[in-house]
C-alpha positions as MATLAB code, in Angstrom:
seq = 'XXXXXXXXXXXXXXXXXXXXXXXXXXXXXXXXXXXXXXXXXXXXXXXXXXXXXXXXXXXXXXXXXXXXXXXXXXXXXXXXXXXXXXXXXXXXXXXXXXXXXXXXXXXXXXXXXXXXXXXXXXXXXXXXXXXXXXXXXXXXXXXXXXXXXXXXXXXXXXXXXXXXXXXXXXXXXXXXXXXXXXXXXXXXXXXXXXXXXXXXXXXXXXXXXXXXXXXXXXXXXXXXXXXXXXXXXXXXXXXXXXXXXXXXXXXXXXXXXXXXXXXXXXXXXXXXXXXXXXXXXXXXXX';
ca = [
      52.554  -41.649  -63.077;
      51.275  -44.422  -65.313;
      53.732  -47.258  -65.972;
      53.239  -49.551  -68.941;
      52.901  -53.298  -68.493;
      56.197  -53.741  -70.356;
      57.983  -51.434  -67.911;
      56.430  -53.262  -64.958;
      57.672  -56.591  -66.307;
      61.148  -55.119  -66.857;
      61.300  -53.831  -63.275;
      60.308  -57.225  -61.885;
      62.880  -58.951  -64.085;
      65.633  -56.590  -62.888;
      64.679  -57.328  -59.289;
      65.087  -61.099  -59.762;
      68.820  -61.315  -58.819;
      68.145  -59.428  -55.574;
      65.115  -61.572  -54.740;
      67.245  -64.672  -55.265;
      70.042  -63.217  -53.141;
      67.771  -62.542  -50.173;
      65.368  -65.473  -50.479;
      64.903  -67.168  -47.075;
      67.484  -64.824  -45.490;
      66.791  -62.792  -42.350;
      66.677  -59.004  -42.674;
      66.212  -56.904  -39.531;
      64.664  -53.454  -39.969;
      65.033  -50.935  -37.161;
      62.122  -48.528  -37.500;
      62.133  -45.038  -36.065;
      62.386  -41.360  -36.898;
      60.124  -39.389  -39.232;
      59.139  -42.532  -41.131;
      57.325  -43.544  -37.958;
      55.354  -40.275  -37.713;
      54.399  -39.330  -41.266;
      51.349  -41.430  -42.332;
      52.392  -41.682  -46.003;
      55.937  -42.732  -45.131;
      54.602  -45.201  -42.576;
      52.380  -46.797  -45.220;
      55.325  -47.017  -47.644;
      57.529  -48.718  -45.027;
      54.802  -51.218  -44.162;
      54.174  -52.054  -47.840;
      57.918  -52.568  -48.410;
      58.092  -54.978  -45.468;
      55.003  -56.902  -46.583;
      56.340  -57.176  -50.139;
      59.687  -58.533  -48.911;
      57.919  -61.037  -46.684;
      55.623  -62.244  -49.475;
      58.592  -62.967  -51.777;
      60.259  -65.165  -49.164;
      62.512  -62.780  -47.223;
      62.360  -63.291  -43.454;
      61.818  -59.730  -42.204;
      61.999  -58.825  -38.514;
      60.773  -55.345  -37.540;
      62.282  -53.792  -34.393;
      60.803  -50.483  -33.323;
      61.181  -47.675  -30.855;
      58.529  -45.085  -30.151;
      60.185  -41.933  -28.871;
      57.624  -39.388  -30.126;
      54.654  -41.321  -28.680;
      56.475  -41.824  -25.369;
      57.245  -38.090  -25.201;
      53.588  -37.316  -25.947;
      52.345  -39.586  -23.164;
      54.889  -38.260  -20.644;
      53.834  -34.716  -21.498;
      50.165  -35.674  -21.071;
      50.836  -36.838  -17.493;
      52.959  -33.768  -16.759;
      56.320  -35.545  -16.779;
      59.349  -34.053  -18.505;
      61.406  -36.154  -20.917;
      65.047  -36.243  -19.868;
      67.961  -37.571  -21.919;
      71.516  -38.301  -20.827;
      74.109  -39.104  -23.525;
      71.316  -39.863  -25.971;
      69.516  -42.300  -23.655;
      66.171  -41.597  -21.994;
      66.425  -41.327  -18.217;
      63.881  -43.889  -17.065;
      62.644  -43.810  -13.491;
      60.039  -46.234  -12.131;
      57.072  -44.200  -13.349;
      58.633  -43.638  -16.779;
      59.402  -47.325  -17.388;
      55.726  -48.122  -16.775;
      54.718  -45.498  -19.340;
      57.330  -46.757  -21.822;
      55.987  -50.294  -21.410;
      52.404  -49.137  -21.870;
      53.177  -47.096  -25.002;
      55.658  -49.410  -26.734;
      54.037  -52.765  -26.043;
      50.437  -51.646  -25.717;
      50.006  -49.030  -28.442;
      52.913  -48.547  -30.859;
      53.494  -52.268  -31.343;
      49.857  -53.108  -31.976;
      49.407  -50.127  -34.296;
      52.277  -51.418  -36.456;
      50.855  -54.948  -36.469;
      47.514  -53.553  -37.632;
      49.174  -51.509  -40.400;
      51.097  -54.513  -41.702;
      47.904  -56.561  -41.752;
      46.077  -53.789  -43.584;
      48.757  -54.080  -46.274;
      48.050  -57.800  -46.620;
      50.844  -59.107  -44.412;
      50.811  -61.515  -41.469;
      52.283  -59.821  -38.408;
      52.818  -60.884  -34.818;
      53.484  -58.320  -32.102;
      56.121  -59.249  -29.545;
      57.440  -57.377  -26.544;
      61.006  -57.990  -25.393;
      59.564  -59.267  -22.106;
      57.556  -62.036  -23.843;
      59.278  -65.377  -23.394;
      62.386  -63.483  -22.218;
      62.868  -62.478  -25.830;
      65.259  -59.658  -24.869;
      67.278  -60.489  -21.765;
      68.826  -57.451  -20.144;
      70.680  -55.959  -17.228;
      70.983  -52.408  -15.941;
      73.177  -50.416  -18.300;
      76.644  -49.572  -16.999;
      77.027  -45.812  -16.972;
      78.886  -43.099  -15.050;
      75.508  -41.415  -14.534;
      72.547  -43.382  -13.158;
      69.998  -43.754  -15.966;
      67.375  -45.550  -13.891;
      65.664  -48.502  -15.577;
      67.695  -48.344  -18.778;
      69.063  -51.713  -19.800;
      71.592  -53.306  -22.096;
      70.976  -56.567  -23.936;
      72.602  -59.680  -22.470;
      70.822  -62.283  -24.616;
      68.076  -62.902  -27.172;
      65.575  -65.776  -27.321;
      65.903  -66.329  -31.058;
      63.666  -69.425  -31.001;
      60.638  -67.236  -30.389;
      61.513  -65.111  -33.431;
      62.304  -68.097  -35.651;
      59.057  -69.790  -34.643;
      57.106  -66.706  -35.744;
      59.038  -66.521  -39.039;
      58.547  -70.238  -39.686;
      54.791  -69.762  -39.337;
      54.872  -67.022  -41.956;
      54.584  -64.060  -39.586;
      56.524  -60.806  -39.563;
      57.727  -60.434  -35.948;
      57.207  -56.875  -34.702;
      59.365  -56.360  -31.608;
      59.089  -53.560  -29.055;
      62.365  -52.906  -27.270;
      61.775  -53.656  -23.616;
      64.079  -56.034  -21.792;
      63.681  -58.407  -18.893;
      66.227  -58.886  -16.101;
      66.880  -62.198  -14.356;
      64.786  -60.991  -11.419;
      61.925  -59.876  -13.693;
      62.863  -56.185  -13.700;
      61.661  -54.428  -16.853;
      64.209  -52.261  -18.652;
      63.903  -49.658  -21.380;
      66.281  -50.681  -24.195;
      67.650  -48.358  -26.863;
      66.046  -49.497  -30.140;
      69.256  -49.245  -32.193;
      71.158  -51.368  -29.671;
      68.342  -53.922  -29.472;
      68.055  -54.210  -33.264;
      71.820  -54.642  -33.583;
      71.959  -57.485  -31.064;
      68.826  -59.173  -32.444;
      70.289  -59.052  -35.970;
      73.549  -60.558  -34.726;
      71.868  -63.367  -32.788;
      69.709  -64.194  -35.835;
      72.796  -64.223  -38.124;
      70.938  -61.727  -40.289;
      71.950  -60.899  -43.828;
      71.187  -57.207  -43.287;
      70.460  -54.737  -40.514;
      68.671  -51.705  -41.952;
      68.245  -48.661  -39.716;
      65.707  -46.062  -40.865;
      66.663  -42.554  -39.742;
      65.902  -38.916  -40.529;
      69.143  -38.308  -42.412;
      70.545  -39.399  -45.766;
      73.178  -41.603  -44.137;
      76.671  -40.819  -42.869;
      77.701  -37.440  -44.305;
      81.278  -36.139  -44.464;
      79.722  -32.668  -44.042;
      76.537  -32.869  -41.989;
      75.146  -29.777  -43.749;
      75.677  -31.116  -47.285;
      73.717  -34.208  -48.324;
      75.908  -34.503  -51.424;
      78.773  -35.642  -49.160;
      77.189  -39.008  -48.390;
      79.736  -41.724  -47.593;
      78.278  -44.817  -49.303;
      80.512  -47.494  -47.740;
      82.359  -47.585  -44.405;
      84.519  -50.395  -43.050;
      84.286  -50.924  -39.303;
      88.030  -50.284  -38.989;
      87.571  -46.750  -40.399;
      85.094  -45.643  -37.726;
      87.558  -44.556  -34.968;
      89.336  -42.222  -37.400;
      86.025  -40.777  -38.642;
      85.079  -40.081  -35.017;
      88.468  -38.453  -34.408;
      87.935  -36.233  -37.475;
      84.487  -35.220  -36.210;
      82.711  -36.772  -39.215;
      80.849  -39.055  -36.819;
      79.702  -37.143  -33.762;
      76.795  -36.487  -31.431;
      73.769  -38.698  -31.938;
      75.382  -40.453  -34.913;
      78.026  -42.099  -32.710;
      75.679  -44.585  -30.994;
      73.883  -45.355  -34.292;
      77.172  -46.070  -36.049;
      78.456  -48.042  -33.048;
      75.385  -50.294  -33.289;
      76.044  -50.923  -36.983;
      79.697  -51.712  -36.262;
      78.743  -54.018  -33.396;
      76.303  -55.855  -35.671;
      78.800  -56.531  -38.473;
      81.504  -57.519  -36.003;
      79.088  -60.038  -34.504;
      78.466  -61.603  -37.907;
      75.748  -59.575  -39.663;
      76.889  -59.348  -43.294;
      75.919  -55.726  -43.884;
      74.433  -52.902  -41.833;
      72.847  -49.810  -43.352;
      71.780  -46.366  -42.193;
      69.232  -45.075  -44.696;
      66.882  -42.130  -45.059;
      63.420  -43.123  -43.855;
      62.031  -39.834  -45.220;
      62.311  -41.216  -48.763;
      59.341  -43.423  -49.755;
      60.281  -47.081  -50.334;
      63.871  -46.481  -49.202;
      64.106  -50.110  -48.001;
      63.381  -51.423  -51.507;
      65.785  -48.933  -53.074;
      68.542  -50.087  -50.735;
      67.935  -53.808  -51.137;
      66.891  -54.049  -54.785;
      69.420  -51.786  -56.541;
      73.197  -51.773  -56.944;
      73.508  -48.102  -55.993;
      71.498  -48.292  -52.768;
      70.471  -45.167  -50.932;
      72.370  -44.728  -47.669;
      75.579  -45.767  -45.934;
      76.621  -49.425  -45.809;
      78.839  -50.714  -42.986;
      81.051  -53.743  -43.480;
      83.014  -55.740  -40.896;
];
């Protein structure tokens, strides 16, 4: 579709209040789901992030890599096993997770951002003890699955101050040097909180929080953290949505101004959410 120069100028002018609002603010994007698999969607996400960075927004990209980890485990004849939404991670699996997340997925994303004209710096949660962790507390032993105990924000701020987009793979480091697999939603939530981020934006494969999971027209645009227990009791939030919503709630309660769950299947969904009044997904407020 051809857009006239007048229309282009009008769009840029309408974006000005949002650009001013977010200028020099930190926005954490948690990247996963179908937007991480589909090449066209991946390119759209990377261009959105580069654009935001070039106009002075301090974007931090936190990523998982479930599909690529599953592919590698399958290639070595190892079955993927999940317990309560978390990947069971034995000693062999944590080595594969480290190899895939830090060695392949992370560097692929850095390369894509640079292809779009951005400056990106790949970081693993182990680097400089960026993500400090301990073994997750669970009724069932999950192996080398960790929970975040601290974040070395100086490393992230240093990268941002030098004009880079930090791209963070979610591995954690224990006090004794043990490497832990960290859930990407939980890691992004804690990183956003420790950075005092303006926004946490989680890209998923669904429209947002739906009152009826089978009807995308029942999107709930705004949720206050205090409403979440009742929505869980009603069954509106259930299954795999519970941990995602919990991470958004944890983020806003720790000081992040707004957390969003948006549909990563829609091209340029990040820009639609940040640069329009209507937005595109579900916004969580503290």
